C-alpha positions, 0 to 999 in steps of 0.5 A: 401833829404840830405843837401849837406851843411853838413860837411859830404859833404864838406859844412859849414853851410850856404855855398854851398857844394862843393861836389859831385864833378864832373870831378875831375879825379885826386881825383876820381883816388886817392880815387879809388886807395886807395879803391882798396889797402885797399879792397885788404887786405880783401882777405888775412885777411879774408882768414886767419881769416876763419881758425878759424871762420866759413864763416857764423860767419866771415861775421856777425863780418865783417859787424857788425864791418864795421857798428860800425866803420862808425858810430863811425866816424860819431858820432866822427865828430858830423854829427848824423843829417846826419843819418836821411833819407827820407822814399824813401832813407830808402827803397833804403838803405834797398836794399843796405843792402840786396845786400851787405849782399848777396855779402859777404856771397857768397864771403867768403863762396867761399874764404873759398874754394880756394886760395885767389890769384885765388879767386881775379882773379875770382872776376874781373868778376865784371865789366862784370856783371856791364855792363850786369846790365847796358844793362838790366836795363839802356837800354845801348848796349853791344858793339861788341868791348866789346865782345872781352875782355869778351871772353878773361876773359871767356877763362882765367877763364876756364884755371884757373879751368881746370882739378880742377872743383871738387875742385874749382868749387863751389868756382868759382860759389860763386864768380861769384854770389858775383860779380853779387850782388856787381855790383848791389850795386855799380850801386845803390851806384853811384845813391844814392851818389848824395843825401847821404854822403858816410860815411852814405851809409856805415852805413846803407849798413852795418848796415842793411847787418849785421842783415841779415848775422846774420839770415843767420848764425843762419839758417845754424847753422854755428854761433861760436864765441869760437875761439883764440884771434888772429882770432878776432884781424885779423877779426877786424883789417881786417874789418877796412881796407876791407869793412869799408875802401874800400867801403867808399873810393869807395863811395867817389870816385863815387863823383868825376868821373864815376862809370866805371872809378872806376871799372878800378882802382878796376880791378887791385886789384890782383896786390895788392893781389898777394904780400899780399898772398905770404907774409902771406900764402907763395902761388903764382899762377904759370903756367897756373893758373898765365896765366889764372889769367893774361888773366882775369886781361887783359880783365877786364881792357880792358873791363872796359877801353872800358865802360868808354866811355859810358855816365855817369850813372844817379845819382838820384834815382827815 
């Protein structure tokens, strides 16, 4: 069990820690918004970096850089003792590392095959899969009202890939599988943040996930570091805002309010991605693709809002 009087949890010496703080909607919203804005940059920086790196190599560098950034922050703040975890917590962290490695491998393989804006819309299926995991593992019930926005999202997704499945079909499947892995990680992260500081969650999840990504790159033969310096710069800078910044802020937001409320904010990510993609790649979805994306976004927002009415997910790992 982590001592919550540790500075990483807002405590000081022998005083009681003030976090995890419950029912502080203002802080929860601010951290969730900051995480969403930070994470939205990943769709653009990653897409650009993979013009040089293979997706396999990119994931290795992306996750390794995030782990190093998180570890450097802990060392700079003199909080090394936070890294000592109980054996049971280490087992759960290994599961989180596997989940985030799987999610990133699938996500960036899919992103390399399609436009970043379209991919961001498809990733809005994350709240759907989060809810389904809650039904399967937390004995929650799927409300009849939730079926309507799910159907709207499925229809929007169908419109987005209508007539071009041959070119975006594989990327679509990879996006949905990545959403499933990310949903599992978010559920587990919500449980773990009750006992482990968010920055430590980042160190272990990315630190464990990076070797898994390295193994995947070696097995698939896609490991290649011989690219121009510009791609290195974009990758390392993108990892600072993408995986490191966004997940750390998401983990912190879990300390202040429910997972489902963070999911509502996270759902709006395409609103950040669209202008960034236009600025960098001069691309913007139009016509039926934009209409389908708006349907996905609208359905995801409605679904997340409906789902937040459920009781908060338990925050203890047994």
